[in-house]
DSSP file (Angstrom, degrees, kcal/mol; ACC not computed):
  #  RESIDUE AA STRUCTURE BP1 BP2  ACC     N-H-->O    O-->H-N    N-H-->O    O-->H-N    TCO  KAPPA ALPHA  PHI   PSI    X-CA   Y-CA   Z-CA
    1    1 A M              0   0    0      0, 0.0     2,-0.2     0, 0.0     0, 0.0   0.000 360.0 360.0 360.0 127.2  -21.2    2.7  -16.1
    2    2 A R        -     0   0    0      1,-0.1     2,-0.3     3,-0.0     3,-0.3  -0.554 360.0-132.3 -87.8 154.1  -22.1    0.7  -13.0
    3    3 A A    >>  +     0   0    0     -2,-0.2     3,-1.5     1,-0.2     4,-0.6  -0.302  54.8 139.1-100.3  48.7  -19.7    0.3  -10.1
    4    4 A D  H >>  +     0   0    0     -2,-0.3     4,-2.0     1,-0.3     3,-1.0   0.822  64.7  66.3 -61.6 -31.0  -20.1   -3.5   -9.8
    5    5 A W  H 34 S+     0   0    0     -3,-0.3    -1,-0.3     1,-0.3    -2,-0.1   0.745  95.0  59.8 -64.5 -20.6  -16.4   -3.9   -9.2
    6    6 A L  H <4 S+     0   0    0     -3,-1.5    -1,-0.3     1,-0.1    -2,-0.2   0.807 111.7  37.0 -74.1 -29.0  -16.9   -2.1   -5.9
    7    7 A S  H X< S-     0   0    0     -3,-1.0     3,-2.0    -4,-0.6     7,-0.4   0.778  79.9-153.5 -98.0 -27.8  -19.3   -4.6   -4.5
    8    8 A N  T 3< S-     0   0    0     -4,-2.0    -3,-0.1     1,-0.3    -4,-0.1   0.814  75.4 -62.3  56.3  28.9  -18.0   -7.9   -5.8
    9    9 A G  T 3  S+     0   0    0     -5,-0.5    -1,-0.3     2,-0.1    -4,-0.1   0.602 128.3  94.2  75.3  11.3  -21.6   -9.1   -5.5
   10   10 A R  S X  S-     0   0    0     -3,-2.0     3,-1.5     1,-0.4    -2,-0.1   0.129  81.6-132.6-122.1  19.7  -21.7   -8.5   -1.8
   11   11 A G  T >> S-     0   0    0      1,-0.2     3,-0.6     2,-0.1     4,-0.5  -0.399  75.1 -15.6  65.0-138.8  -23.2   -5.0   -1.6
   12   12 A G  H 3> S+     0   0    0      1,-0.2     4,-2.9     2,-0.2     5,-0.3   0.545 117.4  86.9 -78.4  -7.6  -21.3   -2.7    0.8
   13   13 A K  H <> S+     0   0    0     -3,-1.5     4,-2.8     1,-0.2     5,-0.3   0.903  88.8  49.4 -60.9 -41.6  -19.3   -5.5    2.5
   14   14 A F  H <>>S+     0   0    0     -3,-0.6     4,-2.4    -7,-0.4     5,-1.7   0.936 113.4  46.4 -62.7 -45.9  -16.6   -5.4   -0.1
   15   15 A F  I  <>S+     0   0    0     -4,-0.5     5,-3.5     3,-0.2    -2,-0.2   0.955 118.7  40.1 -61.6 -50.2  -16.2   -1.7    0.1
   16   16 A L  I  <5S+     0   0    0     -4,-2.9    -2,-0.2     1,-0.2    -1,-0.2   0.864 123.4  38.6 -69.2 -36.4  -16.2   -1.6    3.9
   17   17 A S  I  <5S+     0   0    0     -4,-2.8    -1,-0.2    -5,-0.3    -2,-0.2   0.789 134.5   9.4 -86.6 -28.6  -14.1   -4.7    4.5
   18   18 A Y  I  X5S+     0   0    0     -4,-2.4     4,-1.0    -5,-0.3    -3,-0.2   0.773 127.1  39.7-122.2 -47.7  -11.5   -4.4    1.7
   19   19 A L  I  ><S+     0   0    0     -5,-1.7     4,-2.6   -13,-0.2     5,-0.2   0.926 111.1  54.0 -79.0 -43.9  -11.5   -1.1   -0.2
   20   20 A A  H  ><S+     0   0    0     -5,-3.5     4,-2.7    -6,-0.2     5,-0.2   0.907 106.8  51.4 -59.7 -44.2  -12.1    1.4    2.7
   21   21 A P  H  > S+     0   0    0      0, 0.0     4,-2.1     0, 0.0    -1,-0.2   0.914 112.2  47.4 -60.2 -39.4   -9.1    0.1    4.7
   22   22 A L  H  X S+     0   0    0     -4,-1.0     4,-2.5     2,-0.2    -2,-0.2   0.929 112.7  48.4 -65.7 -44.3   -6.8    0.5    1.7
   23   23 A L  H  X S+     0   0    0     -4,-2.6     4,-2.2     1,-0.2    -1,-0.2   0.899 111.9  49.2 -63.5 -40.4   -8.1    4.0    1.0
   24   24 A L  H  X S+     0   0    0     -4,-2.7     4,-2.2    -5,-0.2    -1,-0.2   0.888 110.7  50.7 -64.5 -38.3   -7.7    5.0    4.6
   25   25 A Y  H  X S+     0   0    0     -4,-2.1     4,-2.3    -5,-0.2    -2,-0.2   0.897 108.7  51.6 -66.8 -39.8   -4.2    3.6    4.6
   26   26 A C  H  X S+     0   0    0     -4,-2.5     4,-2.5     1,-0.2    -2,-0.2   0.901 108.8  51.5 -62.1 -40.3   -3.4    5.6    1.4
   27   27 A W  H  X S+     0   0    0     -4,-2.2     4,-2.9     2,-0.2    -2,-0.2   0.912 107.9  52.1 -62.1 -42.0   -4.7    8.7    3.1
   28   28 A L  H  X S+     0   0    0     -4,-2.2     4,-2.7     2,-0.2    -2,-0.2   0.919 109.6  48.7 -60.7 -44.5   -2.4    8.0    6.1
   29   29 A I  H  X S+     0   0    0     -4,-2.3     4,-2.2     2,-0.2    -1,-0.2   0.928 112.7  48.6 -60.2 -45.0    0.6    7.6    3.8
   30   30 A F  H  X S+     0   0    0     -4,-2.5     4,-1.2     2,-0.2    -2,-0.2   0.922 111.7  49.3 -61.0 -44.9   -0.4   10.9    2.1
   31   31 A W  H >< S+     0   0    0     -4,-2.9     3,-0.5     1,-0.2     4,-0.3   0.918 110.8  49.3 -62.3 -44.6   -0.8   12.7    5.4
   32   32 A L  H >< S+     0   0    0     -4,-2.7     3,-1.3     1,-0.2    -1,-0.2   0.883 108.7  54.1 -62.0 -37.2    2.6   11.4    6.7
   33   33 A S  H 3< S+     0   0    0     -4,-2.2    -1,-0.2     1,-0.3    -2,-0.2   0.758 101.1  60.2 -67.3 -24.2    4.2   12.6    3.4
   34   34 A A  T << S+     0   0    0     -4,-1.2     2,-0.4    -3,-0.5    -1,-0.3   0.512  83.6 100.8 -82.3  -4.2    2.8   16.1    4.0
   35   35 A Q    <   -     0   0    0     -3,-1.3     4,-0.1    -4,-0.3    66,-0.1  -0.676  65.8-148.5 -85.3 132.4    4.7   16.4    7.3
   36   36 A S  S    S+     0   0    0     -2,-0.4    -1,-0.1     1,-0.3     3,-0.1   0.852  97.7  22.2 -65.8 -33.9    7.8   18.5    7.1
   37   37 A D    >>  +     0   0    0      1,-0.1     3,-1.6    -3,-0.0     4,-0.5  -0.706  67.6 174.2-134.2  82.7    9.4   16.4    9.9
   38   38 A P  H >> S+     0   0    0      0, 0.0     4,-0.8     0, 0.0     3,-0.8   0.772  77.9  66.8 -64.2 -23.1    7.7   13.0   10.0
   39   39 A G  H 34 S+     0   0    0      1,-0.2     3,-0.2     2,-0.2     7,-0.0   0.785  92.3  62.0 -64.7 -26.2   10.2   11.8   12.6
   40   40 A A  H <4 S+     0   0    0     -3,-1.6    -1,-0.2     1,-0.2     0, 0.0   0.766 109.0  40.0 -71.8 -25.2    8.8   14.3   15.0
   41   41 A I  H << S+     0   0    0     -3,-0.8    -1,-0.2    -4,-0.5    -2,-0.2   0.534  94.7  98.7-100.5  -7.3    5.4   12.6   15.0
   42   42 A S     <  -     0   0    0     -4,-0.8    -3,-0.0    -3,-0.2     0, 0.0  -0.649  58.5-156.4 -84.5 132.0    6.6    9.0   14.9
   43   43 A P  S    S+     0   0    0      0, 0.0    -1,-0.1     0, 0.0    -4,-0.1   0.582  80.6  69.3 -78.1  -7.9    6.7    7.1   18.2
   44   44 A F  S    S-     0   0    0      2,-0.1     2,-1.5     1,-0.0    -2,-0.1  -0.923  78.2-138.9-114.9 134.1    9.3    4.8   16.7
   45   45 A P        +     0   0    0      0, 0.0    -6,-0.0     0, 0.0    -1,-0.0  -0.354  45.0 157.5 -87.2  58.5   12.9    5.9   15.9
   46   46 A F        -     0   0    0     -2,-1.5    -4,-0.1     1,-0.1    -2,-0.1  -0.577  46.6-111.2 -81.9 142.4   13.2    4.1   12.6
   47   47 A P     >  -     0   0    0      0, 0.0     4,-2.2     0, 0.0     3,-0.3  -0.364  39.3-102.9 -62.3 156.1   15.6    5.1    9.9
   48   48 A D  H  > S+     0   0    0      1,-0.2     4,-2.2     2,-0.2     5,-0.2   0.865 118.4  47.7 -53.1 -47.7   13.9    6.6    6.9
   49   49 A K  H  > S+     0   0    0      1,-0.2     4,-2.3     2,-0.2    -1,-0.2   0.871 111.3  51.0 -68.4 -35.5   14.2    3.6    4.6
   50   50 A I  H  > S+     0   0    0     -3,-0.3     4,-2.6     2,-0.2     5,-0.2   0.891 108.6  52.8 -66.1 -38.8   13.0    1.2    7.2
   51   51 A A  H  X S+     0   0    0     -4,-2.2     4,-2.8     2,-0.2    -2,-0.2   0.921 110.2  47.6 -62.5 -43.0   10.0    3.4    7.8
   52   52 A H  H  X S+     0   0    0     -4,-2.2     4,-2.5     2,-0.2     5,-0.2   0.914 111.1  51.8 -62.6 -42.3    9.2    3.3    4.0
   53   53 A L  H  X S+     0   0    0     -4,-2.3     4,-1.2     2,-0.2    -2,-0.2   0.932 114.5  41.6 -59.4 -48.0    9.6   -0.4    4.0
   54   54 A I  H  X S+     0   0    0     -4,-2.6     4,-1.6     2,-0.2    -2,-0.2   0.913 113.7  53.0 -67.1 -43.9    7.2   -0.9    6.9
   55   55 A E  H  X S+     0   0    0     -4,-2.8     4,-1.2     1,-0.2    -2,-0.2   0.918 114.1  40.9 -59.1 -46.2    4.7    1.7    5.6
   56   56 A Y  H  X S+     0   0    0     -4,-2.5     4,-2.8     1,-0.2    -1,-0.2   0.648 103.3  67.6 -82.9 -14.2    4.5    0.1    2.2
   57   57 A A  H  X S+     0   0    0     -4,-1.2     4,-2.4    -5,-0.2    -1,-0.2   0.907 103.1  47.9 -64.6 -41.0    4.4   -3.4    3.6
   58   58 A G  H  X S+     0   0    0     -4,-1.6     4,-2.4     2,-0.2    -2,-0.2   0.906 111.6  49.9 -62.9 -41.6    1.0   -2.5    5.0
   59   59 A F  H  X S+     0   0    0     -4,-1.2     4,-2.7     2,-0.2     5,-0.2   0.939 112.2  47.2 -61.3 -48.1    0.0   -1.1    1.6
   60   60 A G  H  X S+     0   0    0     -4,-2.8     4,-2.5     1,-0.2     5,-0.2   0.889 111.7  51.0 -62.3 -40.5    1.1   -4.2   -0.1
   61   61 A F  H  X S+     0   0    0     -4,-2.4     4,-2.2     2,-0.2    -1,-0.2   0.948 113.9  43.2 -61.0 -50.5   -0.7   -6.4    2.4
   62   62 A L  H  X S+     0   0    0     -4,-2.4     4,-2.1     1,-0.2    -2,-0.2   0.879 115.2  48.4 -67.1 -38.2   -4.0   -4.5    2.0
   63   63 A L  H  X S+     0   0    0     -4,-2.7     4,-2.8     2,-0.2     5,-0.2   0.912 112.2  48.3 -69.8 -41.2   -3.8   -4.3   -1.7
   64   64 A M  H  X S+     0   0    0     -4,-2.5     4,-2.7    -5,-0.2     5,-0.2   0.911 111.1  52.0 -62.7 -41.2   -3.0   -8.0   -2.1
   65   65 A R  H  X S+     0   0    0     -4,-2.2     4,-1.4    -5,-0.2    -2,-0.2   0.917 112.5  45.2 -60.0 -45.4   -5.9   -8.8    0.2
   66   66 A L  H  X S+     0   0    0     -4,-2.1     4,-2.5     1,-0.2     3,-0.2   0.943 115.0  46.4 -64.4 -49.0   -8.3   -6.7   -1.9
   67   67 A L  H  X S+     0   0    0     -4,-2.8     4,-3.0     1,-0.2    -2,-0.2   0.878 109.3  54.4 -64.8 -38.1   -7.1   -8.0   -5.2
   68   68 A A  H  < S+     0   0    0     -4,-2.7    -1,-0.2    -5,-0.2    -2,-0.2   0.841 113.7  42.1 -66.3 -32.2   -7.3  -11.7   -4.1
   69   69 A V  H  < S+     0   0    0     -4,-1.4    -2,-0.2    -3,-0.2    -1,-0.2   0.876 118.6  44.5 -79.2 -39.1  -10.9  -11.3   -3.0
   70   70 A R  H  < S+     0   0    0     -4,-2.5    -2,-0.2     1,-0.3    -3,-0.2   0.851 127.7  27.6 -74.7 -34.2  -11.9   -9.3   -6.0
   71   71 A F    ><  +     0   0    0     -4,-3.0     3,-1.6    -5,-0.2    -1,-0.3  -0.542  68.8 158.4-126.0  65.0  -10.1  -11.5   -8.6
   72   72 A P  T 3  S+     0   0    0      0, 0.0    -1,-0.1     0, 0.0    -2,-0.1   0.720  72.2  60.4 -65.3 -21.0  -10.0  -15.0   -7.0
   73   73 A Q  T 3  S+     0   0    0     -3,-0.1     2,-0.1     2,-0.1    -5,-0.1   0.659  85.9  99.2 -79.7 -15.4   -9.5  -16.7  -10.3
   74   74 A D  S <  S-     0   0    0     -3,-1.6    -3,-0.1     1,-0.1     5,-0.0  -0.412  83.8-102.8 -77.8 148.9   -6.2  -14.9  -11.0
   75   75 A D     >  -     0   0    0      1,-0.1     4,-2.1    -2,-0.1     3,-0.5  -0.418  26.6-125.7 -64.5 138.2   -2.8  -16.4  -10.5
   76   76 A P  H  > S+     0   0    0      0, 0.0     4,-2.5     0, 0.0     5,-0.1   0.823 110.9  56.8 -57.6 -31.7   -1.1  -15.1   -7.3
   77   77 A V  H  > S+     0   0    0      2,-0.2     4,-2.0     1,-0.2     5,-0.1   0.890 106.3  49.8 -67.7 -37.7    2.0  -14.1   -9.3
   78   78 A T  H  > S+     0   0    0     -3,-0.5     4,-2.0     2,-0.2    -1,-0.2   0.922 111.5  48.4 -64.1 -44.4   -0.2  -11.9  -11.5
   79   79 A L  H  X S+     0   0    0     -4,-2.1     4,-2.4     1,-0.2    -2,-0.2   0.894 109.0  53.8 -63.0 -39.3   -1.8  -10.3   -8.4
   80   80 A L  H  X S+     0   0    0     -4,-2.5     4,-2.6     1,-0.2    -1,-0.2   0.890 106.6  52.2 -61.7 -39.5    1.7   -9.8   -7.0
   81   81 A A  H  X S+     0   0    0     -4,-2.0     4,-2.5     2,-0.2    -1,-0.2   0.901 109.6  49.4 -63.4 -40.5    2.7   -8.0  -10.2
   82   82 A W  H  X S+     0   0    0     -4,-2.0     4,-2.8     2,-0.2    -2,-0.2   0.894 110.2  51.0 -64.9 -39.5   -0.4   -5.7   -9.8
   83   83 A V  H  X S+     0   0    0     -4,-2.4     4,-2.8     2,-0.2     5,-0.2   0.938 111.5  47.0 -62.6 -46.5    0.5   -5.0   -6.2
   84   84 A L  H  X S+     0   0    0     -4,-2.6     4,-2.5     2,-0.2     5,-0.2   0.923 113.9  47.7 -62.2 -44.0    4.1   -4.0   -7.1
   85   85 A G  H  X S+     0   0    0     -4,-2.5     4,-2.3     2,-0.2    -2,-0.2   0.928 114.2  46.4 -61.9 -45.1    2.9   -1.8  -10.0
   86   86 A G  H  X S+     0   0    0     -4,-2.8     4,-2.6     1,-0.2     5,-0.2   0.900 113.2  49.1 -64.1 -41.2    0.3   -0.1   -7.8
   87   87 A A  H  X S+     0   0    0     -4,-2.8     4,-3.0    -5,-0.2    -1,-0.2   0.903 111.7  48.6 -66.7 -40.8    2.7    0.4   -5.0
   88   88 A L  H  X S+     0   0    0     -4,-2.5     4,-2.4    -5,-0.2    -2,-0.2   0.894 113.1  47.7 -67.8 -38.3    5.4    1.9   -7.3
   89   89 A L  H  X S+     0   0    0     -4,-2.3     4,-2.3    -5,-0.2    -2,-0.2   0.928 115.8  43.7 -66.7 -43.9    2.8    4.2   -8.9
   90   90 A Y  H  X S+     0   0    0     -4,-2.6     4,-2.1     2,-0.2    -2,-0.2   0.903 114.3  51.0 -67.9 -38.9    1.5    5.3   -5.5
   91   91 A G  H  X S+     0   0    0     -4,-3.0     4,-2.5    -5,-0.2    -2,-0.2   0.892 109.1  51.3 -63.1 -39.6    5.1    5.6   -4.2
   92   92 A L  H  X S+     0   0    0     -4,-2.4     4,-2.4     2,-0.2    -2,-0.2   0.924 110.6  47.6 -63.3 -44.3    6.0    7.7   -7.2
   93   93 A S  H  X S+     0   0    0     -4,-2.3     4,-2.4     1,-0.2    -1,-0.2   0.870 111.3  52.9 -63.8 -34.7    3.1   10.0   -6.6
   94   94 A D  H  X S+     0   0    0     -4,-2.1     4,-1.9     2,-0.2    -2,-0.2   0.910 109.6  47.2 -64.7 -44.4    4.1   10.1   -2.9
   95   95 A E  H  X S+     0   0    0     -4,-2.5     4,-0.8     2,-0.2    -2,-0.2   0.887 112.3  49.4 -67.1 -38.9    7.7   11.2   -3.8
   96   96 A I  H >< S+     0   0    0     -4,-2.4     3,-1.0     1,-0.2     4,-0.4   0.917 109.0  53.5 -64.7 -42.2    6.4   13.8   -6.2
   97   97 A H  H >< S+     0   0    0     -4,-2.4     3,-1.7     1,-0.2    -2,-0.2   0.890 102.5  58.5 -57.1 -40.5    4.1   15.1   -3.5
   98   98 A Q  H >< S+     0   0    0     -4,-1.9     3,-1.4     1,-0.3     6,-0.3   0.738  89.8  72.0 -65.7 -21.8    7.0   15.4   -1.1
   99   99 A C  T << S+     0   0    0     -3,-1.0    -1,-0.3    -4,-0.8    -2,-0.2   0.767 100.2  47.3 -61.5 -23.7    8.8   17.8   -3.6
  100  100 A Y  T <  S+     0   0    0     -3,-1.7    -1,-0.3    -4,-0.4    -2,-0.2   0.348  93.4  91.2-100.5   4.4    6.2   20.4   -2.6
  101  101 A V  S X  S-     0   0    0     -3,-1.4     3,-2.2    -4,-0.1   -66,-0.1  -0.889  85.9-112.2-103.2 125.0    6.5   19.8    1.2
  102  102 A P  T 3  S+     0   0    0      0, 0.0     3,-0.1     0, 0.0    -2,-0.1  -0.297 102.2  15.7 -56.3 132.3    9.1   22.1    3.0
  103  103 A G  T 3  S+     0   0    0      1,-0.3     2,-0.3    -4,-0.1    -4,-0.1   0.417 109.7  97.5  85.4  -1.6   12.0   20.0    4.2
  104  104 A R    <   -     0   0    0     -3,-2.2    -1,-0.3    -6,-0.3     2,-0.3  -0.795  48.2-177.4-116.9 160.8   11.2   17.0    2.1
  105  105 A E        -     0   0    0     -2,-0.3     2,-0.2    -3,-0.1    -6,-0.1  -0.968  34.3 -87.2-151.3 164.8   12.5   15.9   -1.3
  106  106 A F        -     0   0    0     -2,-0.3     2,-0.4   -10,-0.1   -10,-0.1  -0.531  42.6-174.8 -72.8 138.5   12.1   13.2   -4.0
  107  107 A S     >  -     0   0    0     -2,-0.2     4,-1.7     1,-0.1     5,-0.1  -0.951  26.1-161.9-142.6 121.0   14.2   10.1   -3.4
  108  108 A W  H  > S+     0   0    0     -2,-0.4     4,-2.1     1,-0.2     5,-0.1   0.836  98.2  57.6 -64.8 -32.5   14.6    7.1   -5.8
  109  109 A M  H  > S+     0   0    0      2,-0.2     4,-2.3     1,-0.2    -1,-0.2   0.868 103.7  51.9 -68.1 -35.6   15.9    5.1   -2.8
  110  110 A D  H  > S+     0   0    0      2,-0.2     4,-2.4     1,-0.2    -1,-0.2   0.913 108.9  51.0 -63.3 -41.3   12.6    5.8   -0.9
  111  111 A L  H  X S+     0   0    0     -4,-1.7     4,-2.2     2,-0.2    -2,-0.2   0.891 109.4  50.2 -63.2 -39.2   10.7    4.5   -4.0
  112  112 A L  H  X S+     0   0    0     -4,-2.1     4,-2.4     2,-0.2    -1,-0.2   0.910 110.4  49.5 -63.9 -42.3   12.8    1.4   -4.0
  113  113 A A  H  X S+     0   0    0     -4,-2.3     4,-2.5     2,-0.2    -2,-0.2   0.867 108.5  54.5 -64.3 -36.1   12.1    0.8   -0.3
  114  114 A D  H  X S+     0   0    0     -4,-2.4     4,-2.5     2,-0.2    -2,-0.2   0.938 110.1  45.8 -61.7 -46.9    8.4    1.4   -1.0
  115  115 A G  H  X S+     0   0    0     -4,-2.2     4,-2.3     2,-0.2    -2,-0.2   0.906 113.2  49.2 -63.5 -42.2    8.4   -1.4   -3.7
  116  116 A A  H  X S+     0   0    0     -4,-2.4     4,-2.4     2,-0.2    -1,-0.2   0.910 112.0  49.2 -63.9 -41.8   10.4   -3.7   -1.5
  117  117 A G  H  X S+     0   0    0     -4,-2.5     4,-2.7     2,-0.2    -2,-0.2   0.915 110.0  50.3 -63.4 -43.4    8.0   -3.1    1.4
  118  118 A A  H  X S+     0   0    0     -4,-2.5     4,-2.6     1,-0.2     5,-0.2   0.905 110.2  51.0 -61.9 -41.3    4.9   -3.7   -0.8
  119  119 A Y  H  X S+     0   0    0     -4,-2.3     4,-2.6     2,-0.2     5,-0.2   0.938 111.8  46.8 -60.4 -46.9    6.4   -7.0   -2.0
  120  120 A L  H  X S+     0   0    0     -4,-2.4     4,-2.3     1,-0.2    -2,-0.2   0.899 113.1  49.0 -63.8 -40.7    7.1   -8.1    1.5
  121  121 A G  H  X S+     0   0    0     -4,-2.7     4,-2.0     2,-0.2    -1,-0.2   0.913 112.7  47.1 -65.0 -42.7    3.5   -7.1    2.6
  122  122 A A  H  X S+     0   0    0     -4,-2.6     4,-2.3     2,-0.2    -2,-0.2   0.912 113.1  48.7 -65.3 -42.5    1.9   -8.9   -0.3
  123  123 A R  H  X S+     0   0    0     -4,-2.6     4,-2.7    -5,-0.2     5,-0.2   0.878 108.2  55.0 -64.9 -37.0    4.1  -12.0    0.3
  124  124 A A  H  X S+     0   0    0     -4,-2.3     4,-2.4    -5,-0.2    -1,-0.2   0.915 108.8  48.0 -61.9 -41.9    3.1  -11.9    4.0
  125  125 A W  H  X S+     0   0    0     -4,-2.0     4,-2.8     2,-0.2    -2,-0.2   0.923 111.5  50.4 -63.0 -42.9   -0.6  -12.0    3.0
  126  126 A M  H  X S+     0   0    0     -4,-2.3     4,-2.3     1,-0.2    -2,-0.2   0.907 112.2  46.5 -62.5 -42.1    0.1  -14.9    0.6
  127  127 A L  H  X S+     0   0    0     -4,-2.7     4,-2.3     2,-0.2    -1,-0.2   0.898 113.0  49.7 -67.3 -40.1    1.9  -16.9    3.3
  128  128 A L  H  X S+     0   0    0     -4,-2.4     4,-1.3    -5,-0.2    -2,-0.2   0.918 112.2  47.8 -63.7 -43.3   -0.9  -16.1    5.8
  129  129 A K  H  X S+     0   0    0     -4,-2.8     4,-0.7     1,-0.2    -2,-0.2   0.901 112.3  49.7 -63.4 -41.8   -3.6  -17.2    3.4
  130  130 A K  H >< S+     0   0    0     -4,-2.3     3,-0.7     1,-0.2    -2,-0.2   0.883 108.5  52.1 -66.1 -38.5   -1.6  -20.4    2.6
  131  131 A S  H 3< S+     0   0    0     -4,-2.3    -1,-0.2     1,-0.2    -2,-0.2   0.783 108.9  51.4 -70.2 -25.2   -1.2  -21.3    6.2
  132  132 A R  H 3<        0   0    0     -4,-1.3    -1,-0.2     1,-0.2    -2,-0.2   0.612 360.0 360.0 -84.4 -12.6   -5.0  -20.8    6.8
  133  133 A S    <<        0   0    0     -4,-0.7    -1,-0.2    -3,-0.7    -2,-0.2   0.458 360.0 360.0 -82.7 360.0   -5.8  -23.2    3.9
């Protein structure tokens, strides 16, 4: 099986410009989830749900950006559905991961904030793209 979907016909540019930033951002989310007290490392005093909203807005933005470039023929609403599904799945894995971190726990409200943030980030990308057209 070839990994043509990684290149989008542009060699390593797709990977470096679109996939790598998303993967690095996912790693950052995972790393933050592994902290027993993430508030201690944050320079911003955000309440927990706002932090989840902001964190996953970045995820939604980067994932929408990747999908829109990789699947330009697809309807934006379809891409938005994929972003929401991906964010909820990654958020769910994030919440399960937190069950194994001392001082952290699973929260359905965090997962809801993750989905809302991803939606806002994806919509922000769509609005930015539309304003540039």
